[in-house]
C-alpha positions in Angstrom: 80.7 21.5 74.1 82.8 18.6 75.3 84.2 17.3 72.0 85.9 14.2 73.4 82.9 11.9 73.1 82.6 13.0 69.4 86.3 12.3 68.7 86.1 9.0 70.5 83.0 7.8 68.6 84.5 8.7 65.2 87.8 7.0 66.2 86.0 3.9 67.1 84.1 3.8 63.8 87.4 4.2 62.0 89.1 1.6 64.1 92.3 3.6 64.2 93.8 6.8 65.4 93.2 10.1 63.6 95.8 11.7 61.3 96.7 15.4 62.2 94.8 16.5 59.2 91.6 14.5 60.3 91.9 16.1 63.7 91.8 19.6 62.2 88.9 18.7 59.9 86.8 17.2 62.7 87.6 20.1 65.0 86.6 22.6 62.3 83.3 20.7 61.9 82.6 20.9 65.5 83.3 24.7 65.3 80.7 25.0 62.6 78.2 23.1 64.5 78.6 25.2 67.7 78.5 28.5 65.7 80.8 31.3 66.1 80.8 33.9 68.9 82.7 36.8 67.7 83.7 40.1 69.1 82.0 39.6 72.4 85.0 39.4 74.7 86.6 42.5 76.1 90.4 42.7 76.4 91.8 41.0 79.6 93.9 43.0 82.1 97.6 43.0 81.2 100.2 41.2 83.2 104.0 41.6 83.3 104.3 37.8 83.0 101.7 37.1 80.3 101.7 37.6 76.6 98.9 37.7 74.2 98.5 34.7 71.9 96.3 33.8 68.9 93.2 32.0 69.9 94.2 28.7 68.4 97.2 26.9 66.9 99.0 26.7 70.3 100.9 23.6 71.3 101.5 22.2 74.7 105.1 22.6 75.9 107.5 20.0 77.2 106.7 20.9 80.8 103.0 20.3 80.3 103.7 16.9 78.6 106.0 15.8 81.4 103.3 16.9 84.0 100.6 14.9 82.3 102.7 11.7 81.8 104.0 11.9 85.4 100.5 11.3 86.6 99.0 9.2 83.8 102.0 6.9 83.4 101.6 4.4 80.7 99.4 1.6 82.0 98.6 -1.3 82.3 102.0 -2.9 81.3 102.1 -6.5 80.4 105.1 -8.9 80.6 105.2 -9.0 76.7 105.7 -5.2 76.6 102.2 -4.4 75.5 99.4 -2.7 77.5 96.0 -3.8 78.8 93.0 -1.6 79.2 92.0 -1.2 82.9 89.0 0.2 84.8 89.1 3.6 86.5 90.2 2.7 90.0 88.4 5.6 91.5 84.9 5.1 90.1 82.2 2.7 91.3 81.5 1.1 88.0 85.1 1.1 86.6 84.2 3.7 83.9 85.8 5.1 82.0 88.1 2.2 81.0 91.6 3.5 80.3 94.8 2.5 78.5 98.2 3.9 77.8 98.7 7.6 78.7 95.2 8.0 80.2 93.5 7.3 76.9 89.7 6.7 77.0 86.9 6.3 74.6 84.4 3.8 73.2 87.3 1.8 71.7 88.8 1.4 75.1 87.2 -1.5 76.9 87.9 -4.8 78.7 90.2 -7.0 76.6 91.8 -4.3 74.5 95.5 -4.5 74.1 97.8 -1.8 72.7 101.5 -1.7 71.7 103.7 1.2 73.1 103.5 2.7 69.6 99.7 2.8 69.8 99.8 4.3 73.3 102.2 7.0 72.1 100.4 7.8 68.8 97.0 8.1 70.6 98.5 10.5 73.2 100.2 12.6 70.4 96.8 12.8 68.6 94.6 13.5 71.6 96.8 16.1 73.2 96.5 18.2 70.0 92.7 18.1 70.5 92.9 19.1 74.1 95.4 21.9 73.4 93.1 23.2 70.6 90.1 23.1 73.0 92.0 25.1 75.6 93.2 27.6 73.1 89.6 28.2 71.9 88.3 28.4 75.5 90.7 31.1 76.6 90.6 33.0 73.3 93.0 36.0 73.2 93.4 36.2 77.0 97.1 36.8 77.9 98.5 33.4 78.7 102.1 32.3 79.3 103.2 28.9 78.1 103.3 27.6 81.6 99.7 28.7 82.2 98.7 27.1 79.0 100.4 23.8 79.8 98.7 23.7 83.2 95.3 24.3 81.6 95.8 21.6 79.0 96.8 19.2 81.8 93.6 20.2 83.7 91.5 19.7 80.7 93.1 16.4 79.7 92.1 15.0 83.1 88.7 16.7 83.6 87.4 17.8 80.2 85.9 20.9 81.8 87.9 23.8 80.3 84.9 25.2 78.5 82.7 25.6 81.6 85.1 25.7 84.6 85.2 28.9 86.8 89.0 28.5 86.6 88.8 29.4 82.9 86.5 32.4 83.5 88.9 33.7 86.1 91.9 33.2 83.9 90.3 35.2 81.0 89.4 37.9 83.5 93.2 38.2 84.4 92.5 37.0 87.9 95.5 34.6 87.9 95.6 34.2 91.6 91.9 33.3 91.7 92.4 30.9 88.8 95.3 29.2 90.5 93.1 28.6 93.6 90.4 27.0 91.4 92.6 24.0 90.6 92.2 22.7 94.1 88.4 22.4 93.7 88.9 19.5 91.2 90.1 16.7 93.4 87.1 14.4 93.6 86.2 11.2 91.6 82.7 9.8 92.2 82.2 12.2 95.1 85.4 11.2 96.9 88.6 13.2 97.3 91.4 11.3 95.6 95.0 11.8 96.9 96.3 11.5 93.3 94.0 14.2 92.1 95.1 16.4 95.0 98.7 16.0 94.0 97.9 16.6 90.4 96.0 19.8 91.0 98.8 21.0 93.2 101.3 20.4 90.4 99.1 22.0 87.8 98.6 25.1 90.1 102.3 25.3 90.7 103.1 25.2 87.0 100.4 27.7 86.3 101.9 30.2 88.7 105.5 29.8 87.4 106.6 32.8 85.3 
């Protein structure tokens, strides 16, 4: 289940960003709604560069944050130091409207203006949600920090970690196959975007870095 629309809707109703405690509570509620799938995954093949990690509670590292911000930037900057919401330049209808570090949601629309602090706070809150989603999707599969960071960046941009073949190959220990999957996610509205090509290349390179 893609949880982003749920988080966006609740955030819009609150009219503010979530606290870390609220993020955890809402994430737990989504878990309960989905139901649990326990004990069905077999152990993934071992790798000399991968270590087993707990299925949740992981945090994105500095390399992952730097990668995301190098592509998202913090837009759209105004002369007064604040930021305007802007339409997606690659979509035919301008959706989703975006602000700050690639933040979207029902509260991001034409005319919305945020301060730098609002952009940073929203990113810090959202990235935890995306990291938790990746951790749940990969479960106990052996995963290095660089692999995890690359997967979080991928999910932050696509929202597809739960269903992507990339995830299935990673969980199976097919790291070469998973790396190749990044390159399949380069289109927006059916068109290959140069920016997405560069981002997928960077994510694949980080994923493959020991």
